[in-house]
C-alpha positions as CSV (number, residue, x, y, z in Angstrom):
1,M,15.3,-17.5,12.5
2,S,14.8,-21.1,11.6
3,T,13.9,-21.8,8.0
4,R,13.6,-25.0,6.0
5,E,14.9,-25.6,2.5
6,E,12.2,-26.8,0.0
7,P,12.8,-28.5,-3.3
8,A,13.1,-26.2,-6.3
9,G,10.8,-26.5,-9.3
10,R,7.7,-25.2,-10.9
11,R,4.6,-25.4,-8.8
12,S,2.1,-28.0,-10.0
13,R,-1.3,-29.0,-8.8
14,R,0.3,-31.9,-7.0
15,R,2.7,-29.7,-5.1
16,P,0.6,-26.8,-3.7
17,A,3.0,-25.3,-1.2
18,A,6.4,-26.9,-1.5
19,A,8.4,-25.2,-4.1
20,A,10.9,-22.7,-2.7
21,D,11.1,-20.9,-6.1
22,A,7.3,-20.5,-6.6
23,H,7.9,-16.7,-6.1
24,A,10.7,-16.5,-8.6
25,P,10.2,-14.1,-11.5
26,S,8.8,-15.7,-14.6
27,D,7.2,-14.5,-17.8
28,R,3.9,-14.7,-16.0
29,T,4.9,-12.9,-12.8
30,R,6.9,-10.2,-14.6
31,A,3.5,-9.2,-16.1
32,Y,2.6,-8.3,-12.5
33,R,5.4,-5.7,-12.2
34,H,3.4,-2.9,-13.9
35,L,-0.3,-3.5,-13.5
36,R,-3.1,-1.6,-15.3
37,N,-6.7,-1.9,-14.3
38,P,-8.7,-2.4,-17.5
39,F,-12.2,-2.1,-15.9
40,R,-14.5,0.9,-15.5
41,P,-14.7,1.9,-11.8
42,L,-17.9,1.0,-9.9
43,E,-19.8,3.9,-8.4
44,V,-22.3,4.4,-5.6
45,F,-23.1,8.1,-6.0
46,S,-24.4,10.1,-8.9
47,T,-22.3,12.9,-10.4
48,D,-24.5,15.5,-8.8
49,E,-24.2,13.8,-5.4
50,V,-20.4,13.7,-5.7
51,A,-20.4,17.4,-6.6
52,A,-22.6,18.1,-3.5
53,M,-20.2,16.3,-1.3
54,H,-17.3,18.3,-2.6
55,D,-19.2,21.5,-2.1
56,A,-20.1,20.4,1.5
57,A,-16.4,19.8,2.2
58,L,-15.6,23.3,1.0
59,I,-18.3,24.7,3.3
60,I,-16.8,22.9,6.2
61,L,-13.3,24.4,5.5
62,E,-14.8,27.9,5.0
63,T,-17.1,27.9,8.1
64,Q,-15.5,25.6,10.6
65,G,-12.0,25.0,9.3
66,M,-9.2,22.8,10.6
67,K,-7.4,22.9,13.9
68,V,-3.7,23.0,13.0
69,L,-1.3,22.5,15.8
70,S,1.8,23.4,13.9
71,A,2.7,27.1,14.2
72,D,4.8,26.9,11.0
73,A,1.8,25.5,9.1
74,R,-0.5,28.2,10.4
75,R,2.0,30.9,9.3
76,R,2.1,29.3,5.8
77,Y,-1.7,29.2,5.6
78,A,-2.0,32.8,6.8
79,A,0.6,34.0,4.3
80,A,-1.4,32.3,1.5
81,G,-4.7,34.0,2.5
82,G,-6.1,31.5,5.0
83,Q,-8.0,32.9,8.0
84,V,-6.1,31.9,11.1
85,D,-7.2,32.3,14.7
86,E,-4.0,31.8,16.8
87,A,-6.0,31.6,20.1
88,S,-8.0,28.6,18.9
89,Q,-5.4,27.4,16.3
90,M,-8.3,27.2,13.8
91,V,-7.6,27.7,10.1
92,R,-10.4,28.5,7.6
93,L,-9.8,28.2,3.9
94,D,-11.6,30.1,1.2
95,R,-12.7,27.8,-1.7
96,A,-10.8,29.9,-4.1
97,L,-7.6,29.1,-2.2
98,V,-8.4,25.3,-2.3
99,A,-9.3,25.5,-6.0
100,D,-5.9,27.1,-6.7
101,A,-4.1,24.4,-4.8
102,L,-6.0,21.7,-6.7
103,A,-5.1,23.3,-10.0
104,K,-1.4,23.1,-9.1
105,A,-1.3,19.5,-8.0
106,P,0.1,17.1,-10.6
107,R,-2.2,14.5,-12.2
108,E,0.5,12.1,-13.3
109,I,2.9,10.7,-10.7
110,T,5.7,8.1,-11.0
111,L,7.8,6.9,-8.0
112,H,11.5,6.2,-8.8
113,A,13.0,3.0,-7.6
114,G,16.6,1.8,-7.2
115,D,16.1,-0.5,-10.3
116,P,14.8,1.7,-13.1
117,S,12.6,-1.2,-14.3
118,R,10.8,-0.9,-11.0
119,H,9.8,2.8,-11.4
120,M,6.2,2.8,-10.5
121,P,3.5,5.0,-12.1
122,V,0.7,5.5,-9.5
123,S,-1.9,7.4,-11.6
124,G,-4.3,6.9,-14.5
125,A,-5.1,3.2,-14.8
126,H,-2.0,2.0,-13.0
127,V,-2.2,0.0,-9.8
128,A,0.5,-0.5,-7.2
129,F,0.5,-2.7,-4.1
130,A,2.5,-2.1,-0.9
131,P,2.6,-4.3,2.3
132,T,1.0,-3.4,5.6
133,S,2.6,-0.6,7.4
134,G,3.2,0.3,11.0
135,P,1.8,-2.5,13.3
136,P,3.8,-2.8,16.5
137,N,3.2,-6.5,16.6
138,I,4.2,-9.5,14.4
139,M,2.7,-12.9,14.3
140,D,3.4,-16.4,12.8
141,V,2.1,-19.8,13.4
142,D,5.2,-21.1,15.2
143,R,5.8,-18.2,17.6
144,G,2.5,-16.5,18.0
145,R,1.9,-12.8,18.4
146,R,4.8,-10.8,19.8
147,A,6.5,-7.4,19.5
148,G,8.0,-6.7,16.1
149,T,11.8,-6.7,15.8
150,I,14.3,-5.4,13.3
151,E,14.8,-9.0,12.2
152,D,11.1,-9.3,11.5
153,F,11.2,-6.0,9.6
154,C,14.1,-7.3,7.5
155,N,12.3,-10.5,6.8
156,M,9.3,-8.6,5.6
157,M,11.5,-6.6,3.2
158,K,12.9,-9.9,1.9
159,L,9.4,-11.2,1.3
160,C,8.5,-7.9,-0.5
161,Q,11.5,-8.2,-2.7
162,S,10.6,-11.8,-3.6
163,F,7.2,-11.3,-5.1
164,E,6.7,-9.3,-8.3
165,V,3.1,-8.4,-7.3
166,I,4.5,-6.3,-4.3
167,H,5.5,-3.1,-6.1
168,L,6.4,-0.7,-3.2
169,L,7.6,-1.1,0.3
170,G,6.0,-0.2,3.6
171,G,6.4,0.1,7.4
172,A,5.8,-3.7,7.7
173,T,6.2,-3.8,11.5
174,E,7.7,-1.4,14.1
175,P,11.0,-2.8,15.4
176,Q,10.4,-2.5,19.1
177,D,14.0,-3.6,19.8
178,V,15.4,-0.5,18.1
179,A,15.3,2.8,20.0
180,P,12.8,5.4,18.6
181,A,15.6,7.9,18.0
182,V,17.3,5.7,15.5
183,R,14.6,3.3,14.4
184,H,13.8,5.4,11.3
185,M,17.3,5.0,10.0
186,H,17.5,1.2,10.6
187,V,14.1,0.8,8.9
188,M,15.2,2.9,5.9
189,R,18.6,1.1,5.6
190,A,16.8,-2.2,5.5
191,Q,14.5,-1.0,2.7
192,L,17.4,0.4,0.6
193,L,19.9,-2.5,1.0
194,L,17.5,-5.5,1.0
195,T,15.3,-4.5,-1.9
196,D,15.4,-2.4,-5.1
197,K,11.9,-1.2,-4.8
198,V,10.5,2.2,-3.8
199,P,10.8,2.8,0.0
200,F,8.3,4.2,2.5
201,M,9.0,6.6,5.5
202,F,7.0,7.7,8.4
203,S,6.6,11.5,9.0
204,R,7.7,11.8,12.6
205,G,9.5,15.1,12.7
206,S,11.7,17.1,10.4
207,A,15.0,15.7,11.8
208,Q,13.9,12.1,11.1
209,I,12.7,13.0,7.7
210,A,16.0,14.8,6.9
211,D,17.9,11.6,7.9
212,N,15.8,9.5,5.6
213,F,16.2,11.8,2.7
214,E,19.9,11.8,3.1
215,L,20.0,8.0,3.2
216,I,18.0,7.8,0.0
217,R,20.4,10.2,-1.7
218,I,23.4,8.2,-0.6
219,A,21.9,4.9,-1.7
220,R,20.7,6.3,-5.1
221,G,23.9,8.3,-5.7
222,I,22.0,11.5,-6.5
223,T,22.5,15.2,-5.6
224,P,20.0,17.2,-3.5
225,D,18.8,18.9,-6.6
226,E,18.3,15.6,-8.4
227,F,16.4,14.3,-5.3
228,R,14.0,17.3,-5.3
229,A,13.3,16.9,-9.0
230,R,11.3,13.6,-8.7
231,P,9.7,11.4,-6.0
232,Y,11.9,8.6,-4.7
233,V,9.9,7.9,-1.5
234,Y,6.4,8.2,-0.2
235,T,4.9,9.0,3.2
236,I,1.4,8.7,4.7
237,I,-0.1,11.8,6.3
238,N,-3.0,10.9,8.7
239,T,-5.2,13.7,9.9
240,N,-6.6,13.5,13.4
241,S,-10.3,13.2,12.5
242,P,-12.4,15.1,13.0
243,L,-10.8,18.3,11.6
244,Q,-7.4,18.4,13.3
245,L,-3.9,18.3,11.9
246,D,-1.1,17.7,14.4
247,V,2.5,18.9,14.4
248,P,4.3,15.8,12.9
249,M,1.7,15.5,10.2
250,A,1.6,19.2,9.3
251,D,5.4,19.5,9.3
252,G,5.6,16.2,7.4
253,I,3.4,17.7,4.6
254,V,5.7,20.7,4.4
255,D,9.0,18.8,4.5
256,S,8.0,16.2,1.9
257,A,6.3,18.9,-0.4
258,V,9.4,21.1,-0.4
259,A,11.5,18.1,-1.2
260,G,9.2,17.0,-4.0
261,Q,8.4,13.6,-2.5
262,L,5.0,11.9,-2.6
263,L,2.5,12.7,0.1
264,I,-0.5,10.4,0.5
265,I,-2.8,12.4,2.7
266,T,-5.2,10.0,4.3
267,P,-7.9,10.9,6.9
268,F,-8.7,7.9,9.0
269,T,-12.4,8.2,9.5
270,L,-14.6,5.6,11.2
271,A,-18.3,6.3,10.6
272,G,-20.1,6.6,13.9
273,A,-16.9,7.4,15.9
274,M,-14.6,10.0,14.4
275,A,-16.9,10.8,11.5
276,P,-20.7,11.0,10.9
277,V,-22.5,7.7,10.9
278,T,-23.5,7.9,7.3
279,V,-21.1,6.9,4.5
280,A,-21.7,10.1,2.6
281,G,-21.1,12.2,5.8
282,A,-17.9,10.3,6.7
283,L,-16.6,10.7,3.1
284,T,-17.4,14.4,3.1
285,L,-15.5,15.0,6.3
286,A,-12.5,13.0,5.1
287,H,-12.7,15.0,1.8
288,A,-12.5,18.3,3.7
289,E,-9.5,17.1,5.7
290,F,-7.7,15.9,2.6
291,L,-8.3,19.3,0.8
292,A,-6.8,21.1,3.8
293,G,-3.7,19.0,3.7
294,L,-3.4,19.3,-0.1
295,T,-3.7,23.1,0.2
296,L,-0.8,23.2,2.7
297,A,1.3,21.0,0.4
298,Q,0.8,23.3,-2.6
299,I,1.4,26.4,-0.5
300,A,4.8,24.9,0.6
301,R,5.7,24.0,-3.0
302,P,3.4,24.4,-6.0
303,G,3.3,21.2,-8.0
304,A,4.2,18.9,-5.1
305,P,3.0,15.4,-5.8
306,V,0.0,14.5,-3.6
307,M,-2.2,11.4,-3.7
308,Y,-5.8,11.3,-2.4
309,G,-5.9,8.9,0.5
310,S,-9.0,7.2,1.8
311,F,-9.5,5.1,4.9
312,T,-13.1,5.2,5.7
313,S,-14.9,2.4,7.4
314,N,-17.4,1.9,10.2
315,V,-17.4,0.7,13.8
316,D,-19.1,-2.1,15.5
317,M,-21.9,-0.2,17.2
318,K,-22.1,-2.8,20.0
319,S,-18.4,-2.6,21.1
320,G,-17.1,0.6,19.4
321,S,-14.3,-1.5,17.8
322,P,-13.3,-0.7,14.2
323,A,-14.7,-3.0,11.5
324,F,-13.1,-3.6,8.1
325,G,-14.0,-5.4,5.0
326,T,-17.7,-4.6,5.6
327,P,-20.3,-3.6,3.0
328,E,-20.0,-0.1,4.3
329,Y,-16.2,-0.2,3.8
330,V,-16.7,-1.3,0.2
331,K,-19.3,1.5,-0.5
332,A,-17.0,4.0,1.1
333,S,-14.2,2.8,-1.2
334,F,-16.3,3.3,-4.3
335,G,-17.3,6.7,-3.1
336,A,-13.8,7.8,-2.2
337,G,-12.7,6.8,-5.7
338,Q,-15.4,9.0,-7.2
339,L,-14.3,11.9,-5.1
340,A,-10.7,11.4,-6.1
341,R,-11.6,11.3,-9.8
342,F,-13.9,14.4,-9.3
343,I,-10.8,16.5,-8.4
344,G,-8.6,14.6,-10.8
345,L,-6.0,13.1,-8.4
346,P,-4.7,9.5,-8.1
347,W,-6.2,7.5,-5.2
348,R,-4.9,5.3,-2.4
349,S,-7.0,2.6,-0.6
350,S,-6.3,-0.3,1.7
351,N,-6.7,-4.1,2.2
352,A,-8.0,-4.3,5.8
353,T,-9.5,-6.8,8.2
354,A,-10.5,-6.8,11.8
355,S,-9.7,-10.5,12.2
356,N,-7.2,-11.4,14.9
357,A,-5.8,-14.5,13.1
358,P,-5.0,-15.5,9.5
359,D,-8.3,-17.3,9.2
360,A,-11.4,-17.4,7.1
361,Q,-12.6,-14.0,8.5
362,A,-9.3,-12.5,7.5
363,A,-9.6,-13.9,4.0
364,Y,-13.2,-12.8,3.3
365,E,-12.8,-9.3,4.8
366,S,-9.6,-8.8,2.9
367,Q,-11.3,-10.0,-0.3
368,M,-14.1,-7.5,0.3
369,S,-11.6,-4.7,0.9
370,L,-9.7,-5.5,-2.3
371,W,-12.9,-5.6,-4.3
372,G,-13.9,-2.2,-3.0
373,A,-10.5,-0.7,-3.8
374,L,-9.6,-2.4,-7.1
375,F,-13.1,-2.2,-8.6
376,G,-13.5,1.3,-7.3
377,G,-10.5,2.2,-9.5
378,C,-7.7,2.8,-6.9
379,N,-4.1,3.4,-8.0
380,F,-2.4,2.3,-4.8
381,I,-3.2,-0.2,-2.1
382,L,-1.4,0.2,1.2
383,H,-1.6,-2.7,3.7
384,A,-2.1,-4.9,0.6
385,A,-0.3,-7.9,2.3
386,G,0.1,-8.9,5.9
387,W,-2.5,-6.8,7.8
388,L,-4.3,-8.3,10.8
389,E,-6.0,-7.2,14.0
390,S,-7.3,-3.9,12.6
391,G,-3.7,-2.9,11.9
392,L,-2.1,-3.8,15.2
393,T,-0.4,-6.9,13.9
394,T,1.5,-8.1,10.8
395,S,1.3,-11.8,10.0
396,Y,3.8,-13.8,8.0
397,E,1.0,-16.2,6.9
398,K,-1.4,-13.4,6.1
399,F,1.3,-11.8,3.9
400,I,1.4,-15.0,1.8
401,L,-2.3,-15.5,1.7
402,D,-2.7,-11.8,0.5
403,V,0.0,-12.3,-2.1
404,E,-2.1,-15.1,-3.5
405,M,-5.1,-12.8,-3.7
406,L,-3.1,-10.0,-5.2
407,Q,-1.7,-12.3,-7.9
408,M,-5.2,-13.5,-8.7
409,F,-6.4,-10.0,-9.2
410,A,-3.3,-9.3,-11.3
411,E,-4.4,-12.2,-13.5
412,V,-7.9,-10.8,-13.7
413,F,-6.3,-7.6,-15.1
414,Q,-4.4,-9.4,-17.8
415,P,-6.0,-9.1,-21.3
416,V,-8.1,-12.0,-22.6
417,G,-7.3,-12.9,-26.2
418,A,-10.0,-13.4,-28.8
419,S,-7.9,-14.1,-31.9
420,A,-8.7,-16.9,-34.4
421,A,-6.3,-19.1,-32.5
422,D,-8.0,-18.3,-29.2
423,L,-11.4,-19.1,-30.7
424,A,-10.0,-22.6,-31.2
425,L,-12.2,-23.7,-34.2
426,E,-9.6,-26.2,-35.3
427,A,-9.4,-27.7,-31.9
428,V,-13.2,-28.1,-31.7
429,G,-13.0,-29.8,-35.1
430,E,-10.2,-32.1,-34.1
431,V,-11.9,-33.3,-30.9
432,G,-15.4,-33.7,-32.2
433,P,-18.6,-34.7,-30.3
434,G,-18.1,-36.6,-27.0
435,G,-14.3,-36.2,-26.9
436,H,-11.9,-34.3,-24.6
437,F,-9.4,-31.5,-25.1
438,F,-6.6,-32.8,-22.8
439,G,-4.4,-34.2,-25.6
440,C,-5.4,-32.1,-28.6
441,A,-2.7,-30.0,-30.3
442,H,-4.3,-26.7,-29.2
443,T,-4.1,-27.7,-25.6
444,M,-0.6,-29.2,-25.8
445,E,0.8,-26.0,-27.3
446,R,-0.6,-23.9,-24.4
447,Y,-1.1,-26.0,-21.3
448,R,2.1,-24.9,-19.5
449,S,1.0,-21.3,-19.3
450,A,-2.7,-21.4,-20.1
451,F,-3.9,-21.0,-16.4
452,Y,-2.7,-19.3,-13.3
453,A,-0.7,-21.7,-11.0
454,P,-1.7,-21.0,-7.4
455,L,0.8,-20.0,-4.7
456,V,-1.2,-21.4,-1.8
457,S,-4.4,-23.1,-3.0
458,D,-4.4,-26.9,-3.1
459,W,-6.5,-28.2,-5.9
460,R,-6.0,-31.9,-5.3
461,N,-8.9,-34.2,-4.4
462,F,-9.6,-35.1,-0.8
463,G,-7.6,-38.4,-0.9
464,Q,-4.5,-36.8,-2.3
465,W,-4.8,-33.8,0.1
466,S,-5.2,-36.2,3.1
467,E,-2.1,-38.2,2.0
468,G,-0.2,-35.0,1.7
469,G,-0.8,-34.1,5.4
470,A,-4.3,-32.5,5.2
471,K,-2.7,-29.1,5.5
472,T,-4.8,-25.9,5.7
473,A,-4.1,-22.9,3.6
474,T,-2.5,-21.2,6.7
475,Q,-0.2,-24.2,7.2
476,R,0.8,-24.1,3.6
477,A,1.4,-20.3,3.9
478,T,3.8,-21.0,6.7
479,E,5.9,-23.4,4.5
480,I,5.9,-20.8,1.7
481,W,7.2,-17.8,3.7
482,K,9.9,-19.9,5.3
483,A,10.9,-21.3,1.9
484,T,10.9,-17.9,0.4
485,L,13.2,-16.4,3.0
486,A,15.5,-19.4,2.6
487,A,15.7,-18.7,-1.2
488,Y,16.0,-14.9,-0.9
489,T,18.8,-13.3,-2.9
490,P,19.6,-9.6,-2.3
491,P,19.8,-7.2,-5.2
492,A,23.4,-6.3,-6.2
493,R,24.8,-3.4,-4.4
494,D,28.0,-1.3,-4.8
495,P,30.1,-2.1,-1.7
496,A,31.0,1.6,-1.5
497,V,27.3,2.6,-1.4
498,V,26.6,0.0,1.3
499,E,29.6,1.3,3.3
500,A,28.4,4.9,2.9
501,V,24.9,4.0,4.1
502,N,26.2,2.1,7.1
503,D,28.6,5.0,7.9
504,F,25.8,7.5,7.9
505,V,23.6,5.4,10.2
506,A,26.6,4.8,12.5
507,R,27.5,8.5,12.7
508,R,23.9,9.7,13.3
509,T,23.4,6.9,15.9
510,H,26.6,8.2,17.7
511,E,25.1,11.7,17.6
512,G,21.9,10.4,19.3
513,G,19.7,10.2,16.2
514,A,16.4,12.2,16.4
515,L,13.4,11.6,18.6
516,P,10.0,11.5,17.0
517,A,8.2,14.9,17.1
518,T,5.2,15.3,19.2
């Protein structure tokens, strides 16, 4: 891949997109590494309405139940007291069984990274960001939209490593040039060797999960017992709305729960399509599906870490296409956060857009999504950077534009001082009526770090901007991702560990790997 070196140096208002080291850790960006949201979450439902939605979800599980396609999962439900009809594969759950599972689920969760300073709490007021995950396509301005490759996946991991505001890893893009039977290992190897952050894995069958668990143990130098003692990886479990849990997802719940790894159980409900057309109805259905998955996890291993996942939006009623970053999406985010807090679990949301290009629509829909998630009180945002085309494409430029937005939210979360020095009475007295504060002592002591320096935004006037090439934000983002990749430095790795990871992948590849479960 062609990249272009850019001059090093601190970004200034006159150099909006040129510095190759604009992403380099600094005192300011290190503050992004562990974020806490200081604001009270916004709400759209009353306490009584949230309780009614929870009760309605329990009624759904008691009277209708979930269709569970995994025979092993049905056996586990039945052994725990669930009512199982093998002919229809329907599982009905008594509310007492669900309440028992909720009581066992941990409220505090910390993911453990390769670098201990990057261990990531994902509960309470903590907030973590992960890149987009799973699109089969990749896009950049130079080469357009195309099938994702392992090179693209590795590039996305390098970008994730380069920005402190990206806390966890994700599926980035599906490498279409790697066979499905071994793709999971190549993706996990890239995460473990190119970064020191917490990895992600897909749940696509017990054999693939076992390979990924072993790779993590090798890379982290831990025993199986040490691995089971705390979460080192997370996975996303999507139900098949409405009211169905397929084999890979059900078995993934069991495998990760038994191993003590984080499950983010996320029904994907689109109001008017796979869920009722009302926001409350869609959230209630999703809540029921989550509770069914949570119950299976706690049956498999009491105390297994589980996060409340929400992904509720609406469809375009003219075309049937998914719509994201809509007012309904924001309201659904606020409501999902209320439901998660009602049952006392950490909550995952998303940064989503239906736009097909890294354009103005992508920016404002993503901004709306982030407002819904962050001011709804979420702990974890998946797809925080790079998502386009309703999740079918990852964009290099969109990744950079999203990082800018995430950094700005991170700045909003930083405390605002109100000490005597912050009140600046001496400065006001020094400047006096009709003066300016550019050169006063108070300003000179603070100007270097007083304000956020943008990654992408160009704050020059029209004349200076025109002389600099009149570049759009998307064009500046192109320069930034290229410069960031050129400046990337991998984290230090023990050569013996690298060799062991590569040897495992080589051996399992020779053995044929493991095809995804169906």
